[in-house]
C-alpha positions as CSV (number, residue, x, y, z in Angstrom):
1,M,-5.3,9.1,12.6
2,P,-6.4,12.1,10.6
3,S,-9.7,13.5,12.0
4,Q,-13.0,13.0,10.1
5,P,-14.3,16.1,8.3
6,T,-17.9,17.1,8.2
7,E,-17.8,19.1,5.1
8,P,-18.6,17.7,1.5
9,P,-15.8,15.9,-0.4
10,N,-13.0,18.0,-1.7
11,T,-13.5,16.8,-5.3
12,K,-10.8,19.0,-6.8
13,A,-8.2,17.7,-4.4
14,A,-9.6,14.1,-4.8
15,S,-9.3,14.4,-8.7
16,T,-5.6,15.8,-8.4
17,L,-4.7,12.9,-6.1
18,L,-6.2,10.4,-8.5
19,S,-4.2,11.8,-11.4
20,S,-0.9,12.7,-9.8
21,Y,-0.2,10.2,-7.0
22,D,-1.3,6.8,-8.4
23,D,2.4,5.7,-7.9
24,L,1.7,5.9,-4.1
25,L,-0.7,3.1,-4.4
26,L,1.1,0.9,-6.8
27,P,2.8,-1.3,-4.1
28,L,-0.6,-1.8,-2.6
29,I,-2.3,-2.6,-5.9
30,N,0.4,-5.0,-6.8
31,A,0.8,-6.5,-3.4
32,P,1.3,-10.2,-3.1
33,S,-1.7,-12.3,-2.6
34,D,-0.1,-15.3,-0.8
35,R,0.3,-13.4,2.5
36,P,-1.1,-10.4,4.5
37,Y,0.1,-7.0,3.0
38,V,-0.1,-4.3,5.5
39,I,0.1,-0.6,5.0
40,A,0.1,1.8,7.9
41,Q,-0.5,5.6,8.1
42,L,0.0,8.3,10.6
43,G,-0.9,12.0,10.4
44,Q,1.3,14.5,12.4
45,S,2.7,17.9,12.6
46,L,6.3,18.9,11.5
47,D,7.6,18.3,15.0
48,G,6.1,14.9,15.2
49,R,3.0,15.7,17.3
50,I,-0.4,14.1,16.8
51,A,-2.3,16.2,19.4
52,T,-1.9,19.1,21.8
53,P,-1.2,18.6,25.5
54,S,-5.0,18.7,26.0
55,G,-5.6,16.1,23.4
56,E,-7.0,18.2,20.6
57,S,-6.1,16.7,17.3
58,R,-8.8,17.7,14.7
59,W,-7.4,19.7,11.8
60,I,-3.8,19.0,12.1
61,N,-3.8,17.5,8.6
62,G,-5.5,19.2,5.6
63,K,-8.2,18.0,3.2
64,S,-5.9,16.6,0.7
65,A,-4.4,14.2,3.5
66,L,-7.8,13.1,4.4
67,D,-8.6,12.4,0.7
68,H,-5.4,10.3,0.5
69,V,-6.5,8.3,3.6
70,H,-9.8,7.6,2.0
71,R,-8.0,6.5,-1.2
72,L,-6.0,4.0,0.9
73,R,-9.3,2.8,2.4
74,S,-10.8,2.2,-1.0
75,H,-7.9,-0.1,-2.1
76,V,-7.7,-2.3,0.9
77,D,-9.8,-5.3,2.2
78,A,-9.8,-4.1,5.8
79,V,-9.1,-1.0,7.8
80,V,-7.7,-1.6,11.3
81,V,-7.8,0.7,14.3
82,G,-7.2,0.3,18.0
83,I,-9.9,0.7,20.6
84,G,-8.3,3.9,21.8
85,T,-9.0,5.6,18.4
86,V,-12.6,4.5,18.4
87,L,-13.1,5.8,22.0
88,A,-11.4,9.1,21.2
89,D,-12.5,9.8,17.6
90,N,-15.6,7.5,17.0
91,P,-14.6,7.1,13.3
92,R,-16.9,5.6,10.7
93,L,-14.0,4.1,8.8
94,T,-15.9,4.3,5.4
95,V,-14.9,5.7,2.1
96,R,-16.7,9.0,1.4
97,R,-14.3,11.6,0.1
98,V,-13.2,9.7,-3.1
99,P,-14.8,7.1,-5.3
100,G,-14.5,3.5,-4.2
101,R,-15.8,0.9,-2.0
102,S,-15.5,0.7,1.8
103,P,-13.4,-1.9,3.4
104,A,-14.2,-4.2,6.3
105,R,-13.8,-2.5,9.6
106,V,-11.5,-4.1,12.2
107,I,-11.3,-2.9,15.8
108,I,-8.6,-4.2,18.1
109,D,-10.4,-4.3,21.6
110,P,-8.4,-6.6,23.9
111,N,-10.4,-5.8,27.0
112,G,-13.9,-5.4,25.8
113,K,-14.2,-1.7,25.9
114,L,-16.2,-1.2,22.7
115,T,-19.8,-0.1,23.1
116,P,-22.8,-0.6,20.7
117,E,-23.0,3.1,20.0
118,A,-19.7,3.2,18.2
119,K,-20.2,4.4,14.5
120,C,-17.9,1.8,13.1
121,L,-20.5,-0.8,14.2
122,A,-23.2,0.8,11.9
123,D,-25.3,-1.7,10.2
124,D,-24.5,-0.5,6.7
125,G,-23.8,-3.7,5.0
126,E,-20.1,-3.6,5.4
127,R,-18.3,-6.3,7.3
128,C,-17.2,-5.4,10.9
129,I,-14.7,-7.6,12.9
130,V,-13.8,-7.0,16.6
131,V,-10.4,-8.6,17.6
132,R,-10.6,-9.8,21.2
133,G,-8.4,-11.7,23.6
134,D,-11.2,-13.7,25.1
135,H,-14.5,-15.5,24.3
136,L,-16.7,-13.3,26.6
137,P,-20.2,-12.4,25.3
138,V,-20.5,-9.0,23.4
139,A,-23.4,-6.6,23.2
140,Y,-23.1,-5.7,19.6
141,A,-23.6,-7.4,16.2
142,A,-20.2,-8.0,14.8
143,E,-17.8,-10.8,13.8
144,T,-15.3,-11.7,16.5
145,L,-11.7,-12.8,16.0
146,I,-10.2,-14.3,19.1
147,I,-6.4,-13.9,19.4
148,P,-4.7,-15.4,22.5
149,S,-3.1,-12.6,24.6
150,T,0.7,-12.6,24.6
151,N,2.7,-10.7,27.2
152,G,-0.5,-8.8,28.0
153,G,-1.3,-7.8,24.5
154,L,-2.5,-9.2,21.1
155,A,0.4,-10.0,18.7
156,P,0.1,-7.9,15.5
157,R,1.4,-10.7,13.4
158,A,-1.2,-13.1,14.9
159,I,-4.0,-10.5,14.1
160,M,-2.8,-10.2,10.5
161,Q,-2.7,-14.0,10.0
162,G,-6.1,-14.2,11.6
163,L,-7.5,-11.6,9.1
164,F,-5.8,-13.2,6.2
165,K,-7.6,-16.5,7.0
166,L,-10.9,-14.6,6.9
167,G,-10.1,-13.6,3.3
168,L,-8.7,-10.1,4.1
169,G,-5.3,-9.8,2.5
170,K,-4.6,-6.1,2.0
171,I,-4.9,-4.3,5.3
172,L,-4.6,-0.7,6.3
173,V,-3.6,0.1,9.9
174,E,-5.0,3.5,10.4
175,G,-4.5,4.3,14.0
176,G,-3.8,5.4,16.5
177,A,-0.2,6.1,16.9
178,S,0.3,3.3,19.5
179,T,-1.3,0.7,17.4
180,V,0.8,1.8,14.4
181,S,3.9,1.7,16.7
182,R,3.2,-1.8,17.9
183,F,2.8,-3.1,14.4
184,I,6.1,-1.6,13.3
185,D,7.9,-2.9,16.3
186,A,6.5,-6.4,15.4
187,D,7.7,-6.1,11.8
188,A,4.3,-6.4,10.5
189,V,4.2,-3.4,8.4
190,D,5.2,-3.4,4.6
191,R,4.5,0.2,3.9
192,L,4.3,3.3,6.1
193,H,2.7,6.6,5.0
194,I,3.5,9.5,7.3
195,L,1.2,12.5,6.5
196,M,3.1,15.6,7.6
197,A,1.2,18.8,8.1
198,P,3.1,22.2,7.8
199,M,2.3,23.0,11.4
200,I,4.5,23.2,14.6
201,L,2.9,22.5,17.8
202,G,6.0,22.6,20.1
203,S,4.4,20.4,22.7
204,G,1.8,17.6,23.0
205,V,1.3,14.0,22.2
206,T,4.1,12.4,20.0
207,G,3.5,10.1,17.1
208,L,5.5,7.0,16.7
209,S,7.0,5.5,19.9
210,L,9.1,2.4,19.1
211,A,11.3,0.2,21.2
212,P,14.4,2.2,22.3
213,I,17.7,1.8,20.5
214,A,21.1,2.3,21.9
215,K,22.9,3.5,18.8
216,L,21.9,5.5,15.6
217,E,23.2,2.6,13.5
218,H,20.1,0.6,14.7
219,A,17.7,3.2,13.5
220,L,15.3,2.4,10.8
221,R,16.3,4.0,7.5
222,P,13.7,2.8,5.1
223,P,13.7,3.6,1.3
224,T,11.4,6.7,1.2
225,R,9.6,8.7,-1.5
226,V,8.1,12.2,-0.8
227,H,5.0,13.6,-2.3
228,V,3.7,17.2,-1.7
229,L,-0.1,17.4,-1.7
230,D,-2.2,20.3,-2.9
231,D,-2.6,22.1,0.4
232,G,0.9,21.7,1.7
233,D,0.8,18.4,3.5
234,V,3.5,16.0,2.6
235,V,3.3,12.2,2.3
236,F,6.5,10.3,3.3
237,D,6.0,6.9,1.7
238,C,8.4,4.5,3.6
239,D,9.1,1.0,2.4
240,L,9.5,-1.1,5.5
241,S,9.4,-4.5,3.8
242,G,13.2,-4.8,4.3
243,K,13.4,-3.1,7.7
244,S,16.6,-1.4,6.6
245,E,18.8,-0.2,9.5
246,G,22.0,2.0,9.7
């Protein structure tokens, strides 16, 4: 997930995005209403790294990429992150860099690692839902969505259906890379935005890590559009709704 900046919103970049990249959001805006519609995003370097070997990840992506992620948030009903992202980055998951409303915040926390100090649990009037695998008591004020554990984890499709039943139809899976990967492997993502920064790390933590394939013909080759942002980051807009292979 792109790191959260501390400086004021980049209004010029936000204005440019609003006028030049509306087509990126059209599939989301026009999403079907009779099922969950899921868009996922991942920020990384040119060589597919999301952090250095020491774990440093802030500022890989530029301001325009962050503006874009906030635009995605402003057009969905819920933003989903895994507990690893919360513990590592402590994100607020609100809309601040562009005009728009903040979505419901959803934290996938199978083993109860979330603490009351997490910023995403702030009592700011926005809905917060914690996805758990059990009914154990929690020490924070948030809704709880219980999803039965399957093969030691919580099935992405079951999570999406559970959120849909709670009235959350348009969903952004924002991070981290392992959560995004699990959702893609489960065929639970309609659209994927990879935000590529013009940076080469040469080592470090890789981004997507999907189930291994034996032949190139089994690789995903989704229809993809490319958009260059103001400060050089590139959005790869991948249509995964058909899961095209070969």
